[in-house]
C-alpha positions as CSV (number, residue, x, y, z in Angstrom):
1,M,2.4,-13.3,32.2
2,T,2.3,-14.3,28.6
3,S,-0.3,-16.1,26.3
4,Y,1.7,-19.3,26.7
5,D,1.0,-19.1,30.7
6,I,-2.8,-18.2,30.0
7,L,-3.5,-19.9,27.0
8,G,-0.9,-22.5,26.5
9,G,0.9,-20.9,23.4
10,Q,0.8,-17.8,20.8
11,S,-2.5,-16.2,20.5
12,T,-3.9,-14.1,18.0
13,A,-4.0,-10.5,19.0
14,A,-5.3,-8.6,16.4
15,L,-8.0,-9.8,13.5
16,L,-9.5,-7.7,10.7
17,I,-13.3,-8.3,11.1
18,G,-15.8,-8.0,8.3
19,S,-19.5,-9.0,7.8
20,E,-20.7,-11.9,5.1
21,R,-23.0,-9.4,3.8
22,F,-19.9,-7.0,2.8
23,R,-18.1,-10.0,1.8
24,K,-20.7,-11.3,-0.8
25,A,-21.3,-7.7,-2.2
26,N,-17.8,-7.0,-2.8
27,P,-15.6,-9.7,-3.6
28,K,-12.8,-8.2,-5.1
29,T,-12.5,-5.8,-2.2
30,F,-12.3,-8.4,0.1
31,E,-10.0,-10.4,-1.8
32,A,-7.7,-7.5,-2.2
33,V,-8.0,-6.6,1.5
34,R,-6.9,-10.2,2.1
35,A,-4.3,-10.3,-0.4
36,A,-2.7,-7.1,0.9
37,L,-2.8,-8.3,4.5
38,K,-1.2,-11.6,3.4
39,E,1.5,-9.5,1.6
40,A,2.5,-7.4,4.6
41,I,2.4,-10.4,6.8
42,N,4.9,-11.9,4.7
43,S,7.0,-8.7,4.3
44,I,7.2,-8.5,7.6
45,N,8.5,-12.0,8.6
46,A,11.0,-11.6,5.5
47,K,12.4,-8.2,6.6
48,K,12.0,-7.3,10.2
49,K,14.6,-4.4,10.0
50,E,12.8,-2.7,7.5
51,A,9.1,-3.4,8.9
52,A,10.6,-2.0,12.4
53,E,12.1,1.0,10.4
54,L,8.6,1.8,8.3
55,Y,6.6,1.1,11.8
56,L,8.8,4.1,13.4
57,K,8.4,6.1,10.6
58,M,4.8,6.2,10.5
59,A,3.9,5.5,14.1
60,G,6.6,7.6,15.7
61,G,7.3,6.7,19.6
62,K,10.2,6.5,22.1
63,N,11.6,3.2,21.0
64,T,14.3,2.9,18.0
65,A,14.1,0.8,15.0
66,T,16.7,-2.1,16.7
67,E,14.5,-1.9,19.6
68,I,11.4,-2.8,17.7
69,E,13.0,-5.3,15.5
70,S,14.1,-7.2,18.6
71,I,10.7,-7.1,19.9
72,I,9.0,-8.4,16.8
73,S,12.0,-11.1,16.5
74,Q,10.9,-12.8,19.6
75,P,10.2,-16.4,19.2
76,D,6.8,-15.9,21.2
77,W,5.8,-13.6,18.6
78,A,4.2,-14.3,15.2
79,F,2.8,-12.5,12.5
80,T,0.3,-14.9,10.7
81,L,-3.1,-15.2,9.1
82,T,-3.4,-18.4,11.3
83,P,-6.1,-18.0,14.1
84,Q,-4.2,-19.3,17.1
85,K,-6.2,-19.9,20.5
86,I,-9.6,-18.1,19.2
87,E,-11.6,-21.2,20.4
88,K,-10.0,-21.1,24.2
89,T,-10.5,-17.5,24.2
90,V,-14.2,-17.6,23.0
91,R,-15.0,-20.6,25.6
92,F,-13.7,-18.6,28.5
93,M,-15.6,-15.9,27.4
94,N,-18.5,-18.0,27.0
95,K,-17.6,-19.1,30.4
96,I,-17.9,-15.5,31.9
97,G,-20.8,-14.4,30.2
98,L,-19.0,-11.7,27.5
99,I,-20.4,-14.3,24.9
100,K,-23.8,-16.0,25.0
101,T,-23.6,-18.4,22.3
102,P,-21.4,-21.5,22.8
103,L,-18.9,-21.9,20.2
104,K,-18.6,-25.3,18.4
105,S,-15.2,-24.5,16.4
106,W,-13.0,-21.6,15.9
107,K,-13.5,-22.0,12.3
108,D,-17.3,-20.9,12.8
109,L,-16.0,-17.2,13.2
110,F,-14.1,-17.3,10.1
111,F,-14.5,-17.0,6.4
112,P,-13.6,-20.0,4.5
113,E,-10.3,-18.7,3.6
114,A,-8.9,-19.2,6.7
115,R,-10.7,-22.7,7.9
116,D,-8.1,-24.7,6.1
117,L,-5.3,-23.2,8.2
118,P,-4.0,-24.9,11.2
119,G,-5.5,-22.8,13.5
120,D,-7.2,-23.4,17.1
């Protein structure tokens, strides 16, 4: 079963989380982290073989770099800043009681830099 089966498409699996207070107090740090994340995503997408080799070097594991490259090259995988299926996930979490506050839009959960992305 995949996110396509459950949510109808690709879904965001990992997010960087920060507070508005930190963002306002440390705008240069916030922007540096955001820029580094964007650079990393662009690098992974442009050089999947090198990304797989670096991952293996840093994380180790039983897979080969070729196997990791094959995994991250699957059409169902995407490395992107665009939030995907966040709204659907949070609405489900509301329904089962994990999150109490109803969500109006996925954009309510993100800083302005993400709100113009074609997320959902």
